[in-house]
VOGU-3710 file (C-alpha; in Angstrom, 3 decimals, decimal comma):
1> xxxxxxxxxx> -22,683/1,269/28,857  -20,842/4,464/29,813  -20,876/7,711/27,855  -17,305/7,103/26,643  -18,248/3,669/25,308  -21,146/5,175/23,374  -18,893/7,908/22,007  -16,288/5,374/20,835  -18,947/3,107/19,353  -20,448/5,889/17,257
11> xxxxxxxxxx> -17,041/6,917/16,052  -16,307/3,425/14,737  -19,587/3,310/12,834  -18,879/6,732/11,359  -15,577/5,564/9,805  -16,920/2,195/8,662  -18,633/3,725/5,614  -17,490/2,686/2,180  -16,122/5,377/-0,110  -16,586/5,695/-3,860
21> xxxxxxxxxx> -15,583/2,742/-6,045  -12,646/4,584/-7,590  -11,127/5,444/-4,183  -8,590/2,986/-2,789  -7,582/3,080/0,861  -4,217/1,370/0,999  -3,361/-0,793/4,002  0,165/-1,800/4,930  -0,712/-5,517/4,984  -2,358/-6,072/1,580
31> xxxxxxxxxx> -0,342/-7,214/-1,443  0,368/-4,549/-4,046  -0,662/-7,021/-6,762  -4,219/-7,012/-5,367  -4,504/-3,232/-5,595  -2,945/-3,220/-9,077  -5,509/-5,745/-10,370  -8,362/-3,695/-8,863  -7,099/-0,469/-10,478  -6,796/-2,252/-13,854
41> xxxxxxxxxx> -10,420/-3,367/-13,517  -11,504/0,204/-12,674  -9,784/1,577/-15,780  -11,426/-1,164/-17,899  -14,845/-0,253/-16,445  -14,512/3,245/-17,929  -13,344/5,073/-14,801  -11,073/7,930/-15,843  -9,786/8,730/-12,371  -8,513/6,699/-9,401
51> xxxxxxxxxx> -7,785/8,119/-5,949  -5,231/6,309/-3,758  -5,171/7,170/-0,044  -2,763/6,034/2,645  -2,339/6,960/6,301  0,431/6,280/8,801  2,481/3,188/7,996  0,596/2,703/4,700  1,975/5,923/3,147  5,063/4,258/1,600
61> xxxxxxxxxx> 2,861/1,487/0,190  0,475/4,075/-1,340  3,390/5,926/-2,972  4,873/2,690/-4,328  1,469/1,655/-5,697  1,009/5,000/-7,464  4,495/4,759/-9,009  3,783/1,229/-10,193  0,388/2,194/-11,670  1,963/5,103/-13,560
71> xxxxxxxxxx> 4,517/2,693/-15,048  1,821/0,186/-16,111  -0,851/2,482/-17,662  -0,078/5,087/-20,313  -1,012/8,753/-20,091  -1,798/9,080/-16,370  -1,693/12,573/-14,865  -0,959/12,699/-11,136  -1,706/15,063/-8,255  -0,253/14,384/-4,802
81> xxxxxxxxxx> -1,650/15,981/-1,649  -0,127/15,522/1,802  -1,852/16,319/5,064  -2,538/15,338/8,651  -5,622/13,679/10,144  -6,569/14,408/13,755  -8,063/11,464/15,646  -9,669/12,136/19,012  -8,663/9,436/21,438  -10,090/9,238/24,934
91> xxxxxxxxxx> -7,472/11,456/26,566  -5,662/13,168/23,704  -5,706/13,938/19,978  -3,459/11,880/17,711  -2,057/13,286/14,497  -1,581/10,792/11,667  0,002/11,555/8,295  -2,216/11,291/5,210  -1,402/11,137/1,501  -3,891/11,376/-1,349
101> xxxxxxxxxx> -2,702/10,548/-4,854  -5,063/11,193/-7,762  -4,306/9,413/-11,040  -6,341/10,459/-14,068  -6,457/9,763/-17,794  -7,877/13,249/-18,283  -5,639/16,322/-17,796  -5,668/17,714/-14,243  -4,883/21,189/-12,886  -1,329/21,828/-14,095
111> xxxxxxxxxx> -0,945/24,752/-11,663  -1,470/22,515/-8,616  1,719/22,240/-6,574  1,542/18,427/-6,526  0,911/17,969/-10,272  3,059/15,565/-12,262  2,707/15,130/-16,041  2,317/11,664/-17,610  5,440/9,594/-18,106  6,811/9,176/-21,632
121> xxxxxxxxxx> 5,489/6,062/-23,382  9,007/4,632/-23,506  9,003/4,365/-19,679  5,638/2,580/-19,488  5,288/-1,202/-19,681  1,688/-2,246/-20,319  -0,051/-4,057/-17,456  -0,203/-7,837/-17,754  -2,523/-9,446/-15,195  -1,012/-12,110/-12,974
131> xxxxxxxxxx> -2,579/-15,532/-13,559  -1,766/-18,011/-10,754  -0,118/-21,224/-11,892  0,956/-20,005/-15,333  3,880/-17,736/-14,537  5,895/-17,130/-11,395  4,820/-14,164/-9,301  6,845/-11,062/-10,136  8,968/-10,127/-7,096  8,181/-6,413/-7,219
141> xxxxxxxxxx> 4,402/-6,779/-7,276  3,738/-7,838/-3,704  4,762/-11,489/-3,742  5,485/-12,894/-0,293  9,086/-12,556/0,874  11,491/-15,385/0,141  12,983/-17,438/2,939  16,609/-18,273/3,234  19,704/-16,213/2,894  22,460/-15,716/5,447
151> xxxxxxxxxx> 20,150/-14,867/8,357  16,663/-15,703/7,138  16,904/-19,488/7,088  15,229/-21,911/9,458  18,178/-23,127/11,498  21,185/-21,224/12,730  21,732/-17,557/12,241  20,602/-15,204/14,933  17,979/-16,730/17,177  17,490/-19,887/15,130
161> xxxxxxxxxx> 15,647/-22,961/16,339  18,740/-24,628/17,717  17,751/-24,384/21,366  20,255/-24,777/24,211  23,487/-26,500/23,278  25,613/-27,764/26,117  29,306/-27,122/25,793  31,539/-30,088/26,431  34,732/-29,377/28,393  35,974/-32,983/28,377
171> xx> 38,773/-32,263/25,948  40,558/-29,962/28,420
//
């Protein structure tokens, strides 16, 4: 094993560690409904603060999750911090965007530049857990995309499964 292989191997083990229970690292591929259910369980287990982190392509998903959580749980204070992570690759250093959103039932530092006060109670709809088989999945909470539509169907449209179609010139 070369020195570079050892260096890369140690780096992977270093980032494998699990963070605190109330810290959520959002991935771009996981359903929002899954994160929302986990956050609801954390608030029920007497956690007063939840930290949502997203990097790279997961930043929009982290922001959407935080907005959804604030509209499902009353009295949440929010602090948003934006930054950049440097990752050392073999030949160069990559810079990846990072967002950290802290949601808390307790008041946070109101002088922080990323502070946002709780939403009014009239804008909050209490969280109702999704129970499979009883109600249809809400479309905004991470349900899989629907098929169909003008270009999303199985046959036809752009690049459908029609294959090669010979053109007949016998009528000329």
